[in-house]
N, C-alpha and C positions, 0 to 999 in steps of 0.2 A: 822671545825667550823659549829655550828648549822645553820640551814637555817634562823632562826629568827635573827641571828647576821650576816647575809651575806652582809650587807652594802646597802640594798635597802631602798628607802625613807620611806616606811611605817614602817620600823623598829623603827624609832624615835618615831612615834606616839604611838606604842604599849607600849613603856617604859614610856612615859610621863604621861599617865593617871593612872599609878600605883605608881607614885613617893611618894604620900602622905601616902602610906601604910607602907613604910619602917621606922622602928624604929631604930634610931642611938643614941647611948649613949656612954659616956666615960666609960672605963672599971671600974673605981673605984666605981661608984655609982650604979651598976646593980646587979641584982640577976643572979647568975651563976649556979643555981641548974640544969637547963635543958641543960646546956652547951652553949657555945658561941664561935664565930669565930672572929678573928681579921684580917681584910683585909688590907694588906699593898700594896698600889698602888705606884709603882715606874715608873716614866715616863721620857723619854728622853727629855732633854732641848729643842731639836729641834722639838718636837711634837707641831704642830700648833693647839691649843685648847684654847677656852675661858671658857670651862666648861668641867668637867669630870664626867661621869656617872658610878656608880657602879650598876651592874645588878645581881640579884639573879635568878638562873635558876633551873628548874627541871633537873633531870639527862638526860631527853630526849631533853633538850634545850629550853623548854617552859619557857618564862619569868614569874617569880613570882612577883618580886618587883624591882623597880629602884629608885636610889637617885642621883640627880645631885648636884655636888659640884663645887664651884668656884675654878678655878685653882689658886693655890697660886703663887705669883710672886717671893717669896723668897726661895723656896725650890723645890725639885723634887720628893717629896714623900707625900702621904696622908694615914692616918691610920683611919680605921673605924671599930667600934665594931658592931657585928651582933648577936643579941640574937634570940633564936629559936622561941619562941612564938608559933604561929600556923604553922610555916614552917615545911616542911618535914625534917626528920633526915638527909637524904642524899641530897646534894645540890651542885650546881656549882656556881662559882663567875666569873665575867668578868668585865673589865673596858673598857669604850669607850671614845674617844676624840670627843668633839662637838665643832662646830665653829659658833659663832654668837656674840651677844652683851651680854657678860657674860653668865649667865644662863637664860636670859630673852628672850621672843619672840621666833621667829623661829630659831631653831638650826639645823645645818647641820652636818651629820656624817663625821668624818675625821680620822678614824682609830679605832682599838680596840686591846685589848690583847687577848691571847688565853684563853679559859675558863679553870678554875681549879676546880677539884672536891674536896669536903671535906665532913665532917660528924659531926653532933652535938653529943657530948658525955656528959652525965650528969656530972656536977661538973667540967668540963674541959673547958679551953679556948684555942682553937687551932688557930694558925697563918696561914693565906693563903696569899701568895705573888703573886701579879699580875704585869706583866711587859708590860708597854704601850710604843710602839716604833712608829717611823715614818711609814706612809703607805707604803705598798709594791709597787714595780714598776708596778705591774699589775694594780694597782688602781691609780698610780701617774706616768704617762708616762714621764712628763717633770721634775720630781724630784724636784718640788718646795715646797713639803711638804703638798700639798692639793690634796685630792681625787677628781677625775673627777665627773662632774655632773651626768654622766650616772650611777654612783654607789651611787648616793644620796649625793655626796660631794659638796663642795663650789666652785671648780675650774671651771670657765666658759670656759676655753680653755686649755685643758690638753696637747696640742701640743706645747704651747709656755710658757716658764718659766716666761717671763715678764708679762704675764697676769695671775694674781692670786689675791685672796683676801688679804686684809691687809692695815693698815694705812700707811705702808712704801712704798706703790706703788703710784707713781705720775701719775695721769690721763692725757690722751691726751685731752687737753681743746678745740681743734678745732672740737671735736665731732667725729673724724675719728675712734675712738676706745674706748672701755670700758675696760681699763687695770685692774682696781681693782675689776672687777666682781660684782659691786654693781647695775648694770642695769641702770646706769645713765651716760649720756655723756655731754660733753661740759659744758655749764653754769649750767646744772642741777646737776652736780657733785660738792659736797662741797669742793673738793680739788682744784677747779679751781677758779681763780679770775674773777670777772665780767668783768674786762677790757681786760682780755686776752683770754676769752673763746668765743665760737660760740654757739648761741642759737640753740636748737634742733628743727627740723621741727615737727609741729603737724598736719598740713593740707596741702592739695594741693589747688591751686587757679589759675583760668584762669584770666589773666590780659588783654587779648585782647577782643575786642568787638565781639558781635554776627555777623555772616555773612550769606549771601544767594547767593552763587555762582550758576552759571548755570550748569546744568547737564553736566558732562564730563569735566568741567573746574576745574583747581586747585584753591583752596581758597587762600586768602591772608594769611600771617603768623598767626598761632595760637600759643600764648605764654602761657605756664603753669609754675607756680612758686610754690616753697615750702616755707611755712611760719610757724612761731612759733605760740604759743598759742594765741598771741594777734594780729596775722595777719601780722607780720613784716617778710619780706623776710629774709631768712637765707641761709648761704653758708657753711654747715658743710663739714667736710673733707671726707665724704663718698658719694657714688653715691646712688641715689634713683631710683630703677627700677620701671617702670610705666606699668600699664595695661590700654591701651586706648580702649575705646568702644564708642558705640553710640546707641541711641534709634531711629535713623532715619531708613527708609526702607533699604533693602539690597542694596548692591553695593557700600558701603563706604569703602575707603582705606585710610591709613595714610602714609605719605611720608616725607622724610627728605629734599627734594629739592623743589624749588618753581615751577618746571614744572611738579611735580608729576610723574616723569618718573622712579624714583628709585624703586628698589625692596623694598617692604614693610619692614620697619626696626623694631628693638627691642628698644623701646624708654626708655630713662632714663635721670634723671638730674645728670650731672657729678659731681664728688667730687669737692668741692670748688666753685660750681656754684649754683645760686639760681633758675635758670629757664632753660627751654628747648623750642625750637621753632620747630614746625612741620607744615605740610600742609595736607589739607583734599581734597579728590576728591570723588564725588558721582555721580551715574548715574540714580538714581531713585528719582524723585521729591517728596518733602514732608518736613515736619518739625519735629524737635525732639531736642535732646541734644547730645553734645559731652561729654563723661565722662572720668575722669582720676582717677585711684586708685593705691594705693601702700600699702603694708602691714604695719600696725601700724599708718597710717596717715588717716585723714579724707578725703574722696573723694571730687572731684570737678566736676561741671557740667557747660556747656555753651550752650545756645540756638544756634541752627544752622539749616539752611534750605537749600534745593536744589531746585532751580527753573528749570522749564522745558525750554528746548531750543526752537528754532524756529520749528513750526509745518510743517514738510516737507513730512510726510507720512500719507495718508488717511487710516483709518481703519474702516471697516463697523462694526457697533454695533447692527444692526438689522439683523435677518435672512433673507434669500432669500424670497421674497414675491411672493404670488400666487394670481392673481386676475382674474376676468372674463372680457371678451371682453367688452369694453365700460366703465368699472369701474375704478375708481381711486384707486390705491393701498394705503394701510397704509403707513406711513412715511418710507422712505428708508434713514436711518441715518448713518452717519459716523463721527468719531472724527479725529482730527489732532493729530498726535504723533510726538515727536521729534526723534532724531536719536537713543535714548535709549528706545523708546516706552512710554514715558511719555505724558500724556494729555497736549496738547499745543495749542497755537493760530496759526491759519493758514488759508489759503484760496486756492481754487483749481487753478491750472494753466490751467486746462481744465476739462470739465465734459461732457461726451458724452455717446452715446448708440451704441453698436454693436448689430444689431438686424435684423431680417427678419419679424418682427411682426408689422411694421409701428408704433411702440410705440414712445411716446414723453414724455420728462421729464417736470415737472412743479414745481413751487415753493409753490403752495398752495394745501390744501387737497381736493379742489373741481376740481383740474386739469383745472384751467381757466387761470392762470397767467404763462406766459413763464418764464423760468429761466433767471436771469440777466447774462450779460457777466461776465466771471470770473474776469476781471479787475475791475468790479464794485461791486464785492462782498467784504463785510467787513470781517476783520479777526475775527474768532471766534473759540472756542474750538470744536464745533460740527456743523454739517450742515445736513439738511434734504431736500430730494426731493421726488416727487411723480411721479408715472408713470401711463400712460394710453395707452393701445393698443387696437386695434380692430381686430387683426389677431392672432389666437392662435400660440404659439411658445415660444421661449425664447428670452429675451432681456438682454444683458450684460451691466450693468452700469460700465463705465470706468472712474475712478477718477484719475487724475494725479496731484501730489504735486509739490511744488516749485522746487525740485531737480529732477524732472522727475521720482520720485517713483510712480509706477502705481499699483493701486489695482482694482480688478474686482469682480463683484458679479452678478450672474445670477438670473434674475427675470423671472417668468413664467406667461404667459397670457393664460388662458383657455377659451374655448368657453363660450359665454354668455347664458342667459336664453332663452329657446325655444320661438321663435316668429312666425315662419312660416314653411311651408312645401315646399319642392322643389323636382321636379323629377330630379334625378341625371344624367340620360342619356337623354339629350335633343333631340337627333336625332329622327326624325319622322320615325316610322316603317310603312312600306307599307306591308300589310298582305292580304292574301286571306281570303275570308269569311270562318270561321271555323278553320283558322290556329292559332295555339298557338304562342303567341308573344315570343320574347326574354325577359329575365327577365327585369322588370322595377323596379328601386330602388327609393323609396321615402325617402328622408332625412329630418331630423329635423334640422332647422337652427336657429341661433340667428339673431338679427336685422342687423348684419353686413355680413350675408351670410356664417357664419362659421357653420360647422356641430357640433351639440350639442346633448345632451341627454335629454330625458324626465325624470321628477322627479317621476312620478307615472305611474302605468299601464294604458295604454290608447288604444283606438280603433280608427283607422282612417276609415272614411267612404269613400268608393270608388263609383263613379258614372260616367255615360257617358250621352251624349246628344242623343245617338242612342239607339233604342230598340234592343233586341236580342243580348245583350252584357253581358259577364260574366267575373268575376275576379276569379283567381284560385291561389292556393298556388304555391310556386316557383317550386315544384317538377314536375309540368306539368299541363296542362289543362284537368285533368281527375277528375272524381268525381263531387260532387256538387259545384257549384260556390258560392262565398261569396262576399257580398258587404262591409264587414268589414275586416280590417287588424290589427292584434293585435301587439302592441308594449309594451313590458314589461318595467318597470322602469329601467332607465339606457341605454336603447336602443337608438341608434342614427339613425337607418335606418331600413327599412323593404323592402322585395322584393315580387313581385307578377308577375303573367303573366295574359294575357287577351286574349280573342278571341271574335270576333263579327260575327254574322250571317248576319247583315244588312250592305250592302255596302255603302260607302261614307266617307266623312271626319268626324272623330269622335274626340270629345274633352273629355278626361277623367279628372276627378277631384278627388283629394285627400283632404279631409277636416277633421279638428279637431276643436272642438268648440272654443278653446282658441287660435288657431293659424290661420294665414293667409293661405288660401287654396292654393294648387298647381294645375295648369292645364297643359295639354299637348295634342297636336294635333297629330293624326295619321290618316292613311288612310286604310280603309278596301275595298279591291277590291271586287266588287259584285260577288257573286257566278254565277250570270247570267249577262254577259255583252251583251248589245244589241245595234243595230244600223241599219241603212238603207242606201242603195245606189242604184244607177240606172245603169243598163247595157243599155246604150242608143242606140237608133237607129243608125245603121252603126257601132256598136261596137260588137266584138265577145267576148271580155274578159273585166273583171272589177275586180279591187282589192279594197276591202273595209277595211280600216285600223282598227286595234284593239288597243285601248288605255286604260290602259297600255298594252304592249305586254304580251303575255302569258309566264309564267314561265316554264311550262312543258307541251309540246304538248301531252305527253302520259297520262296526267291527265285532258285532256280537250276534249270536243266534241262540234260539231256544229249542231244546228237546224236552218233551214231557210225556208222561203216561198218566191218563185219567181212568180210574176204574170205578165201575158202578155195578149194581145188581138188578137194575130195572130192565124191562123189555120194551119200554116206550122210548123211541128216538128223542122225544121232547126232553127226556131226562138223561139218557145214556150217551148222547153225543155232546161232547164238551170241546169247545175251541179255546185256545189260549194264545195270547199275543204278548210280545215282549215290549216293555217300556223301560226307560232308564232306571227307574226306581222300583219297578215291580213287574210281576207277571200277572196280567189281567185275564181271567178266565170267565167263560159264560156259557149258558145253555138256555133253551127255551122254557123248559119245565122246571119244576121245583121238587119233584118226588125223589126221595131217598138221597143219601149222601153220594157225592162224587169225590173220591180221594185222589189227590193230585201229587205226583212226584215230578218235580221240575229240575232241569239242569240248564245252566246258561254258560255258553262258551264265549269268552271275550279274549281276544289276542291283541297285542300291541301292533302287530303288522301281519299282513298276509291274508286278511279277511276283508271282503267287501260284501255287506249284507243289505238287501232291500226288503223292508217289512211292508207287506201289502195286506189290505183287508178289502174284501169285495162281497157284494151280494150276488145271488144267483140270477143270471139273465136268460136262462133257458137250458136246453139239454147240454149245450156247450157254453161255458162261461170263459171268455178270454180275459186274462189279467195282464195288463201292459206295465212295463217298467223300463228303466234305463238299460241300455245294451250291456250284455255280459259275454264273457268267453264261455261258450257252451261246453267246451272240453274240460273245464275245471269248475263247473257250476252245478249245483244240485238244488232240489226243492224239498222243503219241509212243509207239511200241510196238516191242518186240522179244520173241523167244521162243526157247526151246530144248526139244527133246523127243526121245523114242526113235523110231526109224524106219529103214527100209531103203530106202524109196522116197520120193521127193519128190513129194507129191501132196496129196490131198484132206484128209488130217488133219495137214498141215504148214502149208499156206497158210490164213490166217484173215482173215476180214473184221472190221475193228475200227471201231466207230463210237460216238460220244457220243449216247446215246439219251434222256438226261434230265439235269437239272442235277446229279444225284447218281449217275449210272450210265453205265458203258461196257460194251457187249456185245462179246464176242469170239466169232465164229461160225465153226465148221468144217462141212465137208460130210461129214465122217466122224469117227467117235468119236476122242477124244483118247487119248494114251498118254504119261502122266507129263510133261505139258507144264509148263513154267515160263513164265508171262507176266510181263513187266515193263512197266508202264504208267505214263506220266507225263501227268497232266492239267494243262495249262499255261493259266492265266488271265492274259492279257496286256492290261494297261490300255491303252486307245486302239486296240486291234486290232479288226478286224471279221472274224468267222469264219462261214462258211456250210458246210453239209454236205448230202450226198445219197448215193444209191447207184443203181446201174443194172445190169441184166443180163437174160438172159445175153449175153455177147459171142460171137457166132458166127462172126465174120470176123476179119480181121487188124486192123480198125479199128472203133472205136465212139466216138460223141460224145454229149454232152448239151448242149442249147441252151436259151435262154430262162431261164437261171438267175437267181434273185433272192437277194440284191440284186446289182446291177452292182458289180464291184470293180475298182479301178484296178490295171492290170497292173504298173505301175512299182513297186509295193510289195506284190505279192501272189505267194504260192507255192501249189503244189498238192501235197498229200500223199495217197497212196492205199494201200489194201490190197485183197485179193481173196480170193474163195472159188473153188475148182476141184473138179470131179468126177473129175479124172484121178487114177489111181493106177497109175503105170508108172515104170519106170526109164529111159525114153527120152523124146525129144521135149520136152526142157525148154523149148524155144522157145514152146510153145503156152500156157504158164502164167507166163511172165515178161512183164509188161506195163509199158510206159512211159506215164506220164501227162503231160499238158501243158495249159497254159491257152491257149485259142484266142483268145478275145475277153474283153471285160469281163463277159460273161454266158454263156460256153460253155467247155467243156473237151473234150479229146479223149484217146483211149487207143489205143495201137498195140502190136502184137506181131509177132515174126518178123524184125525188123530188115531189112526189104525182102525176106525170103525168102517164097516164095509157098505153101509147103507146111507152114506152122506153124499153120494154122487148122483142124487136123484134130480138135480137141476144143474144146468150149465152155468159156469162163470163166463160171462160174455167176453171179457178181455182183461188181461193183467198188464199193468204198466210198471216198469221197473227202471231203476238207475243203479249202476255199479259205480261205487265211489271209492277210488284208491286215494288214500290220504298222502300227504307229502312224505318224503324220505325221513326216517327217524320215527315216524308213527308206528306203533305196534298194535295190531288188531288181533284180539282173541275171540273166536266164535264158539259159542256153546249152545247146545240144544237142551233146553230145560223142560221137564215134563212133570205135571202135577196130576195126581189121580183123583178120582171122585171123592168128594168130601174133603179134599185137601186144598189149601190156599197157597202154600209156599213150596218152592223148589229151589235148590241151590246147586251150584257146580263149582268145583275147585278150578281156578285158573291155572294154566300151565306155568305161567310166570307171574309172580307178584307184580302188582301195579301201584303206581302213585295215584292215590285217590283224588288228589287235588288237580290232576290233569287228565283224568280218565272219564270219558263220556260213555254212557250206557244207553243203548237203544235196541229195539227189536226190529225185525225185518219188514214188518207191515205197519202202515200208518193209515188204516181205513177207518179207525174209530178211536177217539180219545188220544190223539197224538201217535207217537212211535211206540205203540204198546201191544201190537196184536200178533197172535199166532193162529193155530188151528185147534179145533175141539171136536169131541165126539157127541156133544150135547145136541139133542133134537127136539126136546119137548117144547121149547119156546124160542123166541127170537131175542135172547138176552146176549148181546155182544160181550158183556162183561165176563162171561165164562172163559173167554180167550183174550182178555185184556189184562196185562199184568204190569205192576210197577216194579222197576228195576233199581236195585241198590247193591252196595258192597257191604258185606257184613264186617263186623270188627276184625274178624280173622282174615278178611280179604277175599271171601268167596263171593261169586256173583249170585244174586238172589232175585227171584221173581215172586211177586205176591199179587194174587187176584182177590176180589171181594166175593164174586159168585163162585162158590166151590161145588159146582155141579159138573159131573162127568169128568172126563180126562181132557187135559189141554197141553199143548206143546208149543214152545216158542224157539225161534232162532234168534239169539240175543248176542250182542257184541259188547265187549269191553275195549274201548278205543283209547289207548294212552297216547295223547298228543305230544308233539315235540315243539313247545312254544319257542 
């Protein structure tokens, strides 16, 4: 069979538009010159057709023309003449059965004959027989005479014989089926009586009212009905499957039971029923519609809402806040949610802070009004609090809902704006003059004392109430000092060290123009500590306390002057030695008072002192010690001994003779002497030494000395040996020494008296001591007249008393106290022994106890550079 006649639906259309082109005539009245065909269509009486079509085809099956003929009711044959006209000579003919309303309207294919080939011969009329039979079983499975719809036929159910087209088929009037395949059911089918039929549904309709159940709860019954075109409920004999939907937010389910516990079901309105009842459960609050749809019916919609349940869970809606100390945070807000997370009404069961920042919650943006008690809080969907803290750290806001659901959020309090400076290490440092302090930290604080940062590059001004004070970088007190301390933007602190030259209580200040300054007190131990004490009559020893005690005896040395009025060496020769907590002085006798003025030099660095005590071992006593650098070391000396006359076994020449030895030389044998020797190695100093003798006149000098030493920082210390052993003429063995030039020294005796050179001074030993750079030495000659005890001299340059050492140029009796005198009557060394002090006005003063005749001293005020 050609493809065009294969039974497909489009086949009918191709034939129909060509029908008018076929010329049909009875044989008697036509011209047969071109030849003609007579088509004889014979059809089986059981063929179901309302119309028969004759089709003319090309030999390849292409339809040329068609003509539809009413099926006769009184016979089983049709004859049709076909003239060639413009038709091809060779042609095929075929008959088709069509089903419909006669030959009008839409016609459906219901079978066909096999095509028969023929040929037009001029002058001939040939007969072509076409046999039209019932459809084959392949197209009519139920053998009811109708081709299935899938082949373009009229049979709506090719599996059931009772369902087929035809007026002889009685419809199911309850609408449960369309037996006659006309597409109409129940009352819509003309074969059904209005009284016995069921109206067909045209729409779906909700007949229950709109609802608003609470989230998580099951709704009341929702009733959906199927209705006809005029809205009347109908109960056809077939089920209507439903598609239930919603425009509500997610979380909506449909159920068949009132508890909404059933597994979601497949809804449908059952056959014979007009409605179905179901239930709705939603978990997300909101409004929308329930929708119902079914194929072929108008859909239905019903307003529906889900209400939020009780607000039991607090949920923070603002991010964690960060504020500065003392500031009120922006609002810290949270909402109440029900069990399904819907925004709801609620109030806190409790609201608290877990914090180490002393923060407090408030109800207003100014942080002035305390929070109300939870019980007094009205229900609301949201709630806001504000936090203020004064200590940096984190504060956790803890909100507890009605069912003890707890939510937490961490808030941060940062330090506030810089308001003041503070020294972080508040402990007082007690330092030696020139000692570098431990690091001192200056911190930037807010108004609550929290460490904070500066917003711009700044410089802190450092100052102190004492002079001779310097501030240094943290790396150490080296290099140039600086009174400013840089803090870059973002810095919270800076460190520095300090050192002071001037002793006393010092207050250091750190200041920045926009901030409250910081102050801190420290103590600088004077480089020269001084004091006085009296070795009283009837006392052989005396301890003079040192406050504060020395840190390191090896970095300390003692200078003292002891003055007496007696002519007996037992009483007039006093030795003093340095200990950590005291100056310990002693003598052999107990007659009269010995007044002692002592000074202790202690430096943090640059000094190495060896303290030695020795008895006399003969004319020369050698005192041994650890090796020193002789070029920067000098000797301090004092002694006490038995004796009745002040002479050759009392005055000793003392000199450093090697790096490890000091010799103490007498001109007469010793008698229970106690020698106290200090070997002072002073870093940066230059020391030279020599001796000369005898001194036969009232003056003696030594010139051409090497090296040359700058007088502005050089002192002269001397001792001597004498051959005199008498209880008179003390003036011939009390010698004053002085520096003449950079390379010469001079010695005098007699204090201008002309008769004191009546005995030789055997030998004078001296040391020129140039102190380190920065030291300033002022030399003054002080003279007291007969009956006078005190003489003063104005210093050329004021000095810092806390670092100024006072001594005289001779240390033959009672420490570094001696000068020359014109006194001859007795052997009282005290007439030329004077205690040195600085007056309140800053003058250099010498004071003796024996105010006999004239006396003169070369005395030095040595301002050290610690």
